[in-house]
N, C-alpha and C positions, 0 to 999 in steps of 0.2 A: 504494500500500500504506500502511496505517496506520503513522505514524512510529515508534511503539514496536516494531511487528513488523519494520520496516526495521532497527532496532537489533538485534533478536533475530537476524535473518538474518545480520547482519555479525559477530555475536559468535562468536568462535572457541572450540571445545571440543576441544583436542588430546587424544590418548590419555592416560588417567589423570586427566582433568579433565572437568568439566561445568558447566553454568550453570542456575540455577533462578530463576524469578520467581514470587513469591506473588501470587495473584489474589483474595485475600480468602477468609474462611471456610476451606475445605480445598482451594481451588483452587490448582493449581500447574502452571506451564509448565516443562517439563524439556527441556533440550537436551544430548544426549550424542552427540558426533561431529556428523554431519549430520542426525541424527534428532531431530524435535521432537514431543513429546507434551504433551497438555493433559489434566490430571487434575481431575475433580470441579469444573469451573468453573461457577459459578452466574452466568449472564450476563443473565438476564431482569430488566428494570428495574421491579420490583414496588414498590408504595408502602410495604410493611412493611419493606423493607430500611433499614438505618441508613446504608449507604454505597452509592453508585451503582456499577454494574459498571465496573471500571477499563479494560476493553477491550470496545467494543461488539461484540455477537455478529455483526452484519452486516459488520464490518470484520475479522473473524478469518479468516485464510487462511494457507496454507503449512504447516498442521499435518499431520503424518503419521498421528496417531491421537488420538482422544478417548477417555479412559478414565473410566468411572463406577464408583464402588464399590458403590452401592446405589440403589434406586429411590425416593429422596427428591429433591424439587425442587432442593435446594442441592447435589446430587451428580450426579444425572442430570437435567439441565434439558431436558426434552423439546422445549420451544419453541426453545431454542437449538440442540439437536441437529438439528432440522428445517432450520434455517438453515445449519448447518455441513455438512450433507449436500450442500448446493448450493455453498457458498463454498469447500469443500475436497473437490472431487469424487473425489480419489484416497485420501482419508483412510479409515482403518478405525475401527470403533467397538468398544471393549472393555468388557465388562460381565458381571455374573453371568448364567450360563446360565438361571437361573430367570426372568429378565425379558425373554426373547427376544421374546415376543409384544408387549409394550409398546413395545419399540424398533422392531420391524417396523412397528407402527402409525404410527410417525413418518415412514414412507416411506423408511426406510433399507433397502437391499436385503440379502438374506441373505448375499450374497457379500462384503459389507463388514463383517459382524458377526464378531467374534472372541469366542467365548463361553468363560467360565471358571467353574471351581468350585474348591473347596479342593484344593490340591496340584497344580493344572494350570498350564501355562505357554503363552504364545504369543510369537511373534517378530515384531517390526515393524522393518524395516530392520536397523540394527546393534544393536537393543535387544531384550532378552527381558523380558517381564513375567510374574512369578510371582504366583500367587494364594494367599492364606491366608484361611480363614474368619474373619469378624469377628463379634463379639458386641455388636450394637447393642442394649444392655440384655439381649437374649437371643440365643442362637445361632440358634434357629428353623429348624433343618435340616428340610427337607421329608421326612416319613417315607416317602413313596412313591418319590421320585426320588433322595433323598440330597443334594439341592441346597441351597445356603445362599443366603439373600437378600442378604447383605452380605459384602463381601470387603475384604481389605487387599492391597496390592501391594508387592512388592519389584521395583524397576525396575533392571535390570542391563545395562550396556553401556559401551563405550569405557573399560573398566577401572575403572568407578565403580559403586557400589551405592547406590540411594536407596530408603528405606522410606517409603511413604505409608500411614498407618494407617487411612485412611477414618474411619468412625465405629465405635468399639469400646470395650468394657471389656476388662480383663485376664480371661483364662480359663485353666483348667488345660490345659497342653500348648502354649499359644501361644508362650511364651518359647523353648522348645527348637526350635520351627519356625523362628523368626526367627534364632536363633543358628546354625542349620544352614547358613545362607547365607554365613557368615563375616563379616568386618568390614563395618560399614555406614558409609558416608561422610557421609550426611545423613539425618535422619528428620524427618517432619512428623507431629505427634501432636495429637489433639483434647484440649482441656483444660477444656471447659465443664461437665463433671460431670453430675449428675442429682439430682433431689429429688422429693418427693411432689407439690408443686404442678405441676411440669412434667409429671410422669407423668399426673396427673389431667387435664391439658390435652392429653393424647395427644402429648406431646413426649418421646420416649424418649431416653435419655441415653448419655453417654460416660464415659471415665475422668475422675475429679477431677484437678485439677492436681497433687495429691500423687501419685496413682497413675501419672499420665503421667511425672512426674519420676522415680519409681522405675523405670519401664520404661526410661527413658533411662539411668539409672544402671546398670542391669543390662546393657543393650546396649552402653554406652560407645561411641556413634557419634562420628564426627568432628565433627558439628554437629547440634544439636537445635533444631527450629523449632516453636513452639507455634501451633496453629491452632484454628479453630472458636470464636472468642471475640469477633468483631467485627460480626456481621451482624444479629442480631435482639435487640431490647431484652429480650424475655422469655427468652432463652437465652444469657446472656453467659458470658464467662470472663475471667480476670484474668491476662494474660501477665506482668505485673510480679511478681505473687505467685508464679507458676510459676518464673520466672527466679531469684527470690530463694531459693525453696525448694531448687532445684537447687544454687545456690551454697552455701547453708548446709550441705546434706547431702553434696554430692559435690565441691564446690570447683571449681577450674579444669580438672579432668580432663574435665568435660562442658561444652564450650562451648555457649552458648545464644544464638540470635539472635531477637529480636522483629522480625518482618518488616514491611516497608512495601510496599504494592502497587506492582508493576512495577519495583521496584529490584532490580538483579542480585545474585545470591548465587553467587559462584564457588566451586565445591567441587573437591576433588581427592582422589586415593586417600588413605585415612586416615593413612598414614605421613607425609604432608606437613603435617598440621595442627600449629599452634603450641599446645602444651598449656598453657603458663603465661601466656597473654595474659589481662589483666584482662577480666572478663566485660562490663563496661560499654563497653569499647572495641569490642565486637562489634556494637553497635547502629549503627555508622557507616554512612552511605550506601555502597551499592556494595560491601558486605562482600567482602573477598578474603583468604582465609587459606590 
């Protein structure tokens, strides 16, 4: 087994705690109890990447479910999903219902697909995944089926709640949906923003770092992690500017971690977070709060 995954396997996540590992962009490995999920991992070693995949797709095993928020390469990596269908023969694949045909074309059997739309949930082992519509520049709800092409996930299990925003802007009604789940122990939000040049190049956008900071401020999670800033030269984000803005506007009440690939982030139920810790201390390796 890959040495990193050996470490993941040995990492304990007792009730009320969990462990996350950032995989670049919006990729996240989530361990809650004995259940291991892999969300939005872009694992194909393409030349346009600024950084190589931290975990080779062929060496990825032992994952209970692979989650994709929408049908873009850096979120549902079809070439990698084909590999994981083989290396993780018991794994389920969770994704927006609207993209069923594209995933079936990867050779993943219908019995392994867990399909979601806004307001729906699925259970994997000890973990429940709840779906919320995402506004990836637009909500783009299909008028015939009512299905959304992009989703956000609230991952709940082992006494912990993790919010993975996928790719989204803020939209009316989104905040109440998130608040309805109760306290969030960690959130991963995109900060790369949007502009005319990217839109003309068919690169649709996300929250600006200021919008993402305000979402964190309104949700008041135990920990906020910025994502979607490291992968492509033409679609960058600035995690330091994000952290500084959160600090200036919300202070130590909203802890921020700028993640590093494959470094463990230990989280626990929100009541256990240290609220007055200096933000810069949160960038240490192997964060544990």
